[in-house]
C-alpha positions as CSV (number, residue, x, y, z in Angstrom):
1,M,-13.6,-29.6,-50.4
2,A,-14.0,-26.0,-51.7
3,G,-12.8,-25.3,-55.3
4,P,-10.2,-22.7,-56.3
5,R,-10.9,-19.2,-55.0
6,I,-12.1,-16.5,-57.5
7,I,-9.7,-13.6,-57.5
8,R,-11.2,-11.4,-60.3
9,A,-14.6,-11.1,-61.8
10,F,-15.8,-9.5,-65.1
11,A,-19.3,-8.6,-66.2
12,A,-20.4,-8.1,-69.8
13,V,-23.6,-7.1,-71.6
14,N,-24.3,-7.8,-75.2
15,I,-27.1,-5.5,-76.5
16,G,-28.5,-7.1,-79.7
17,S,-31.5,-6.4,-81.8
18,F,-33.0,-9.9,-80.9
19,R,-31.9,-10.3,-77.3
20,V,-30.0,-8.6,-74.5
21,S,-27.7,-11.0,-72.7
22,A,-25.5,-10.6,-69.6
23,M,-22.7,-12.7,-68.1
24,I,-20.5,-12.6,-65.0
25,M,-17.3,-14.6,-65.3
26,G,-14.6,-15.1,-62.7
27,E,-10.9,-16.0,-62.9
28,D,-9.8,-18.4,-60.2
29,E,-6.4,-18.5,-58.5
30,N,-5.2,-21.1,-61.0
31,G,-6.0,-18.8,-64.0
32,A,-9.0,-20.7,-65.1
33,M,-12.1,-18.8,-66.3
34,V,-15.4,-19.8,-64.6
35,V,-18.9,-18.6,-65.6
36,L,-20.5,-17.5,-62.4
37,G,-23.9,-16.5,-63.9
38,S,-25.5,-15.6,-67.2
39,S,-28.9,-14.7,-68.6
40,H,-30.8,-13.3,-71.5
41,R,-34.1,-11.7,-72.4
42,K,-35.9,-10.3,-75.4
43,S,-34.4,-7.1,-76.7
44,E,-36.4,-3.9,-76.6
45,G,-35.5,-0.5,-78.0
46,V,-32.8,-1.7,-80.3
47,K,-32.8,-1.9,-84.2
48,R,-29.9,-2.9,-86.4
49,G,-27.5,-2.4,-83.5
50,Y,-28.7,1.1,-82.7
51,I,-30.6,2.2,-79.6
52,T,-34.0,3.4,-80.8
53,E,-35.8,3.8,-77.5
54,M,-33.6,4.6,-74.5
55,R,-35.9,3.7,-71.6
56,A,-37.0,0.3,-73.1
57,A,-33.3,-0.6,-73.9
58,S,-32.2,0.4,-70.4
59,H,-35.0,-1.6,-68.8
60,A,-34.0,-4.7,-70.8
61,I,-30.3,-4.3,-69.8
62,R,-31.2,-3.9,-66.1
63,Q,-33.4,-7.1,-66.2
64,A,-30.7,-9.1,-68.0
65,V,-28.0,-8.0,-65.5
66,E,-30.2,-8.7,-62.5
67,K,-30.9,-12.2,-63.6
68,A,-27.2,-12.8,-64.2
69,E,-26.5,-11.4,-60.7
70,Q,-29.1,-13.8,-59.1
71,S,-27.5,-16.7,-61.0
72,A,-24.0,-15.7,-59.9
73,G,-25.0,-14.8,-56.3
74,T,-23.1,-11.6,-56.5
75,N,-23.7,-8.0,-57.7
76,V,-21.8,-6.0,-60.3
77,S,-21.4,-2.3,-60.6
78,S,-19.6,-2.1,-64.0
79,V,-19.7,-4.0,-67.3
80,W,-18.0,-4.4,-70.6
81,I,-20.4,-3.8,-73.5
82,G,-20.3,-5.1,-77.1
83,C,-20.9,-2.9,-80.1
84,A,-22.2,-4.7,-83.2
85,G,-23.7,-1.8,-85.1
86,A,-22.8,1.9,-85.1
87,G,-21.3,1.7,-88.5
88,L,-18.2,-0.3,-87.4
89,Y,-15.3,0.4,-89.7
90,S,-11.5,-0.1,-89.6
91,R,-8.4,1.3,-91.2
92,I,-4.7,0.9,-91.0
93,A,-2.7,3.9,-89.6
94,S,1.0,3.8,-90.5
95,V,3.9,5.5,-88.8
96,E,7.6,5.4,-89.4
97,I,10.7,6.8,-87.5
98,A,14.2,7.2,-88.7
99,I,16.9,4.9,-87.2
100,G,19.8,6.1,-89.3
101,G,21.3,2.7,-89.9
102,R,22.1,2.0,-86.3
103,R,21.0,-0.9,-84.1
104,I,17.4,-0.9,-83.0
105,E,16.9,-0.7,-79.2
106,D,13.9,-1.1,-76.9
107,D,13.6,2.6,-76.6
108,D,13.2,2.9,-80.4
109,I,10.3,0.5,-80.4
110,E,8.7,2.4,-77.5
111,H,9.2,5.7,-79.2
112,L,7.6,4.3,-82.4
113,L,4.5,3.1,-80.5
114,Y,4.1,6.4,-78.7
115,A,4.5,8.3,-81.9
116,A,1.8,6.2,-83.5
117,R,-0.8,7.7,-81.2
118,D,-0.6,11.0,-83.2
119,H,-1.3,9.2,-86.4
120,I,-4.8,7.9,-85.4
121,Q,-7.2,10.1,-87.4
122,P,-10.8,9.3,-86.6
123,D,-12.2,11.8,-89.1
124,G,-15.2,12.6,-86.8
125,R,-15.7,9.0,-85.6
126,M,-15.1,7.4,-82.3
127,V,-12.0,5.3,-81.8
128,L,-12.9,2.0,-80.1
129,H,-9.5,0.3,-80.5
130,A,-6.0,1.1,-81.8
131,Q,-3.9,-2.0,-81.8
132,P,-0.6,-3.0,-83.5
133,A,-1.2,-5.0,-86.7
134,H,2.1,-5.0,-88.7
135,Y,5.7,-4.2,-88.2
136,T,8.0,-2.9,-91.0
137,L,11.8,-2.6,-91.3
138,D,12.9,-0.3,-94.2
139,G,9.4,-0.7,-95.7
140,A,9.5,-4.5,-95.6
141,H,6.9,-6.5,-93.6
142,G,7.5,-9.8,-91.8
143,I,10.2,-8.9,-89.3
144,A,9.6,-11.1,-86.3
145,N,11.9,-9.2,-83.9
146,P,13.5,-5.9,-85.0
147,Q,15.4,-5.5,-81.8
148,G,19.2,-5.7,-82.4
149,L,18.8,-5.3,-86.2
150,H,20.2,-2.3,-88.2
151,A,17.8,-0.2,-90.3
152,E,17.3,3.2,-91.8
153,A,13.6,3.3,-90.8
154,L,11.4,1.4,-88.4
155,G,7.6,1.4,-88.9
156,V,4.4,0.0,-87.5
157,D,0.9,-0.3,-88.9
158,I,-1.9,0.3,-86.3
159,H,-5.3,-1.3,-86.8
160,V,-7.8,1.3,-85.8
161,T,-11.4,0.3,-85.1
162,L,-13.9,3.2,-85.6
163,A,-17.6,3.7,-84.9
164,E,-20.1,6.4,-85.2
165,G,-19.9,8.5,-82.0
166,A,-23.6,9.1,-81.3
167,P,-24.8,5.5,-81.5
168,V,-21.9,4.4,-79.1
169,K,-22.8,7.2,-76.7
170,N,-26.4,6.0,-76.8
171,L,-25.2,2.5,-75.9
172,I,-23.2,3.8,-73.0
173,E,-26.1,6.0,-71.8
174,A,-28.6,3.0,-71.9
175,V,-26.2,1.0,-69.7
176,Q,-25.7,4.0,-67.3
177,M,-29.4,4.4,-67.0
178,A,-29.5,0.8,-65.8
179,H,-27.3,2.0,-62.9
180,L,-24.1,0.5,-64.3
181,E,-20.8,1.9,-65.2
182,V,-19.2,1.1,-68.5
183,E,-15.7,-0.3,-68.4
184,A,-15.2,-0.2,-72.1
185,V,-17.0,-0.5,-75.4
186,V,-15.6,-3.5,-77.4
187,A,-16.2,-4.1,-81.1
188,S,-18.2,-7.2,-81.5
189,P,-15.8,-8.9,-83.9
190,L,-13.0,-8.5,-81.5
191,A,-15.0,-10.1,-78.6
192,S,-16.3,-12.9,-80.8
193,A,-12.7,-13.7,-81.9
194,Y,-11.7,-14.3,-78.3
195,A,-14.5,-16.9,-78.0
196,C,-14.5,-18.6,-81.4
197,L,-11.0,-18.5,-82.8
198,S,-8.0,-20.6,-81.8
199,P,-4.6,-18.8,-81.4
200,E,-3.4,-20.8,-84.4
201,E,-6.3,-19.6,-86.6
202,R,-5.8,-16.0,-85.5
203,D,-2.1,-16.4,-86.4
204,L,-2.4,-18.1,-89.8
205,G,-5.4,-16.1,-91.1
206,V,-9.1,-16.5,-90.7
207,A,-12.3,-14.7,-91.6
208,L,-14.9,-14.4,-88.8
209,I,-18.5,-13.8,-89.9
210,E,-20.9,-12.9,-87.1
211,I,-24.5,-13.1,-88.3
212,G,-26.7,-11.2,-85.9
213,A,-30.4,-10.4,-86.1
214,D,-30.1,-7.2,-88.0
215,V,-26.3,-6.8,-88.7
216,T,-23.6,-9.1,-90.1
217,N,-20.0,-8.2,-89.1
218,V,-17.2,-9.5,-91.3
219,S,-13.7,-9.4,-89.9
220,V,-10.3,-10.7,-91.0
221,H,-7.7,-11.8,-88.5
222,A,-4.1,-12.7,-89.0
223,A,-0.8,-12.5,-87.1
224,G,-2.8,-12.7,-83.9
225,M,-4.6,-9.4,-84.6
226,L,-7.7,-8.1,-86.1
227,L,-6.7,-6.6,-89.5
228,G,-9.9,-5.5,-91.0
229,L,-13.7,-5.4,-90.5
230,T,-16.9,-4.2,-92.1
231,S,-20.6,-4.2,-91.2
232,I,-23.4,-5.3,-93.5
233,P,-26.9,-4.2,-92.5
234,I,-28.4,-7.6,-93.2
235,G,-29.1,-10.3,-90.6
236,S,-31.2,-13.3,-89.7
237,N,-34.3,-11.1,-89.1
238,D,-34.3,-10.4,-92.9
239,I,-35.0,-14.1,-93.4
240,T,-37.8,-14.0,-90.9
241,D,-39.3,-11.0,-92.6
242,A,-39.1,-12.6,-96.0
243,L,-40.9,-15.7,-94.7
244,A,-43.6,-13.6,-93.1
245,S,-44.1,-11.7,-96.4
246,N,-44.0,-14.7,-98.7
247,F,-46.4,-16.8,-96.7
248,G,-48.5,-13.9,-95.3
249,I,-48.0,-14.9,-91.7
250,R,-47.1,-13.2,-88.4
251,R,-43.5,-12.6,-87.6
252,G,-43.7,-14.9,-84.6
253,Q,-44.9,-17.7,-86.9
254,A,-42.2,-16.9,-89.4
255,E,-39.5,-17.0,-86.7
256,R,-40.7,-20.4,-85.5
257,L,-40.7,-21.7,-89.0
258,K,-37.1,-20.5,-89.6
259,C,-35.7,-21.9,-86.3
260,V,-37.6,-25.2,-86.2
261,S,-37.9,-26.2,-89.8
262,G,-35.8,-23.7,-91.8
263,S,-32.7,-25.0,-93.6
264,A,-30.1,-23.6,-95.9
265,M,-29.8,-26.9,-97.8
266,S,-32.4,-28.5,-99.9
267,S,-33.1,-32.2,-100.3
268,P,-35.0,-34.3,-103.0
269,T,-37.9,-34.9,-100.6
270,D,-38.6,-31.3,-99.8
271,H,-41.4,-30.9,-102.3
272,R,-43.3,-33.8,-100.6
273,E,-42.9,-32.7,-97.0
274,M,-45.4,-30.3,-95.5
275,I,-44.4,-28.1,-92.6
276,P,-47.1,-26.8,-90.1
277,V,-47.1,-23.1,-89.7
278,N,-48.8,-23.2,-86.3
279,A,-47.0,-24.4,-83.2
280,P,-48.3,-27.6,-81.5
281,G,-51.5,-26.7,-79.6
282,D,-52.2,-23.5,-81.6
283,D,-55.7,-23.1,-83.0
284,V,-55.5,-24.0,-86.7
285,E,-58.8,-22.1,-87.4
286,G,-58.6,-18.7,-89.1
287,R,-56.6,-17.4,-92.0
288,L,-54.3,-19.9,-93.6
289,A,-50.8,-19.1,-94.8
290,R,-50.4,-18.3,-98.5
291,G,-50.0,-21.6,-100.4
292,A,-50.8,-23.7,-97.3
293,D,-53.1,-26.8,-97.3
294,E,-56.3,-27.1,-95.2
295,H,-54.2,-27.9,-92.1
296,N,-52.1,-24.7,-92.5
297,R,-49.0,-26.5,-93.7
298,V,-46.6,-25.3,-96.3
299,P,-44.2,-27.2,-98.6
300,R,-40.7,-27.5,-97.1
301,A,-39.4,-26.7,-100.6
302,E,-40.9,-23.3,-100.6
303,L,-39.6,-22.6,-97.1
304,V,-36.1,-23.6,-98.1
305,A,-36.3,-21.5,-101.3
306,V,-37.1,-18.3,-99.3
307,V,-34.3,-19.0,-96.9
308,T,-31.7,-19.7,-99.5
309,E,-32.7,-16.7,-101.6
310,R,-32.1,-14.3,-98.6
311,L,-28.8,-16.1,-97.7
312,S,-27.6,-15.7,-101.3
313,N,-28.0,-12.0,-101.0
314,L,-26.1,-12.0,-97.7
315,T,-23.4,-14.3,-99.1
316,G,-22.9,-12.0,-102.0
317,E,-22.2,-9.0,-99.7
318,I,-19.9,-11.1,-97.5
319,H,-17.9,-12.2,-100.6
320,K,-17.5,-8.5,-101.6
321,S,-16.4,-7.6,-98.1
322,L,-13.8,-10.4,-97.9
323,K,-12.4,-9.5,-101.4
324,T,-12.1,-5.8,-100.4
325,M,-10.1,-6.8,-97.3
326,G,-7.8,-9.0,-99.3
327,F,-9.2,-12.3,-98.1
328,S,-9.3,-14.0,-101.5
329,G,-7.4,-16.4,-103.7
330,A,-4.2,-17.7,-102.2
331,R,-4.4,-15.2,-99.4
332,S,-7.6,-16.7,-98.0
333,G,-8.2,-19.4,-95.5
334,Q,-10.8,-20.8,-93.1
335,V,-14.1,-19.0,-92.5
336,V,-15.8,-19.2,-89.1
337,L,-19.5,-18.5,-88.7
338,T,-21.0,-17.3,-85.4
339,G,-23.8,-15.3,-84.1
340,G,-27.5,-16.3,-83.7
341,G,-27.8,-16.6,-87.5
342,A,-25.1,-19.3,-87.6
343,E,-27.6,-21.6,-85.8
344,L,-29.6,-22.1,-88.9
345,H,-29.5,-25.7,-90.1
346,G,-27.1,-26.3,-93.0
347,I,-25.7,-22.7,-93.1
348,A,-22.1,-23.9,-92.9
349,E,-22.5,-26.1,-95.9
350,F,-24.3,-23.3,-97.8
351,M,-21.6,-20.8,-97.0
352,Q,-18.8,-23.2,-97.9
353,A,-20.3,-23.8,-101.3
354,A,-21.0,-20.1,-101.9
355,L,-17.6,-18.8,-100.7
356,G,-15.4,-21.7,-101.9
357,R,-13.6,-21.9,-98.6
358,P,-13.7,-24.3,-95.6
359,V,-16.4,-23.1,-93.1
360,R,-17.0,-24.1,-89.6
361,I,-19.4,-22.9,-86.9
362,G,-17.9,-21.0,-84.0
363,K,-19.2,-21.4,-80.4
364,P,-18.0,-20.2,-77.0
365,P,-15.2,-22.4,-75.5
366,R,-16.1,-25.0,-73.0
367,L,-16.0,-23.0,-69.8
368,Q,-16.8,-24.2,-66.3
369,G,-20.3,-23.1,-65.3
370,L,-21.5,-22.2,-68.9
371,P,-25.1,-23.3,-69.3
372,E,-25.8,-25.5,-72.2
373,A,-28.3,-23.0,-73.5
374,H,-25.6,-20.3,-73.7
375,A,-22.9,-22.6,-75.3
376,T,-24.2,-21.7,-78.8
377,P,-23.0,-19.3,-81.5
378,G,-25.6,-16.8,-80.5
379,F,-23.8,-16.2,-77.2
380,A,-20.2,-16.2,-78.5
381,T,-19.9,-12.5,-78.4
382,L,-21.1,-12.4,-74.8
383,A,-18.5,-15.0,-73.6
384,G,-15.9,-13.3,-75.7
385,L,-16.5,-9.9,-74.0
386,C,-15.6,-11.5,-70.6
387,L,-12.5,-13.2,-72.1
388,Y,-11.4,-10.0,-73.7
389,A,-11.8,-8.1,-70.4
390,A,-9.7,-10.7,-68.7
391,D,-6.9,-10.5,-71.3
392,D,-7.1,-6.7,-71.5
393,P,-5.0,-6.4,-74.7
394,V,-2.6,-3.6,-75.4
395,D,-4.0,-0.5,-77.0
396,I,-1.6,2.0,-78.6
397,R,-3.4,4.9,-76.8
398,S,-2.3,3.5,-73.5
399,V,1.4,3.7,-74.4
400,G,3.4,6.5,-72.9
401,P,6.9,7.7,-73.3
402,S,8.0,6.0,-70.1
403,Y,5.7,3.0,-70.5
404,Q,6.9,-0.2,-68.9
405,P,5.1,-3.6,-69.2
406,T,3.7,-4.9,-65.9
407,K,2.2,-8.1,-64.6
408,R,-1.2,-6.8,-65.8
409,Y,-0.3,-8.5,-69.1
410,R,0.6,-11.8,-67.4
411,G,4.3,-11.5,-67.7
412,M,4.4,-10.5,-71.4
413,G,6.0,-7.2,-72.2
414,L,4.6,-4.8,-74.7
415,V,7.4,-5.5,-77.1
416,N,6.8,-9.2,-77.1
417,R,3.1,-8.7,-77.6
418,V,3.7,-6.5,-80.6
419,F,6.2,-9.1,-82.0
420,Q,3.4,-11.6,-82.1
421,A,1.6,-9.4,-84.6
422,V,4.5,-8.5,-86.9
423,R,4.7,-11.5,-89.1
424,E,3.6,-11.2,-92.7
425,Y,-0.2,-10.9,-93.2
426,F,-1.2,-14.4,-94.3
């Protein structure tokens, strides 16, 4: 017996510094999301989230999409793309309208949201998203539903996600050169949140830390919305480079050491355990790694020391970013790690000790058709892009003076969607 019929399909491409991945996801007639096909390949022409060689990047994108199409048994003409670099930055834009002490009506809320569009000031940057974050009533936050209440002034805080324009245009052009149209560019933290965070976490308050190859994105979510984000130009490749430098080995050997034997947690037996630098079957002749024995093995203790030193630097920057965004003390909560760097052994325990907060690893949800190899933190953003596309959340820039909610938002009106985000931050 045939399964439910697919009524809509979404395609996404995540262009990272380590790999380029693609996914085609469908929504069946029962509303369930199904992965129809996915793939990945080594990245080319990308460094720290920026396109550095257009033709190489475009070729990698085309190959990744073609493999996903073959897996899905269908072709796509347009994709949603993630943006992890390009100097991601966020700010809150506030707007307020006079009510004059009368009762607040639906039209007042619509007028406020429409007026908020004029208060988005990109200052030369590109606006990726402009979404409602907080609601205020006479300057006070935490009003769950202002409709029907009396007030002198009604306000809203809009979370604006910005990026440098040129790098985003390069991302778009690389995709277009691969003969694909771009549906939208989505900030990576937003996409990852759709894959890794539960509705309750996003409501109560959570920090999402996405550790990529060259960039780490730190974002804070509360009241169901993204409230702040910042990018740190440090990633898991910095650990690989440190291993290569300290042991005097090739990057390929260093990457293997990190992935196979690397750990963020030390143990009492580390100084006695020797780790082979070469992969099984490799020729052990030739130059030995610095500090290695005659079999080209290095002490695990030295390996762990290099890893933890680099992680300490990254954790220090993460701590600063969280504090700047107000995620500290009594206002802090759970931390979720995702991205390829979150696959390092013991990293959750290391981060929990360093940040003093509960930490868990975030992975894509259990979706029908999702390959086991892609059900890892490194593919959370990719799955999240498709889930974000399916949800198509409200953006203030789409609100017009005669805006009316439609079934596009699955029966939830704009006002109700905004009300979900108006509760007090944390």
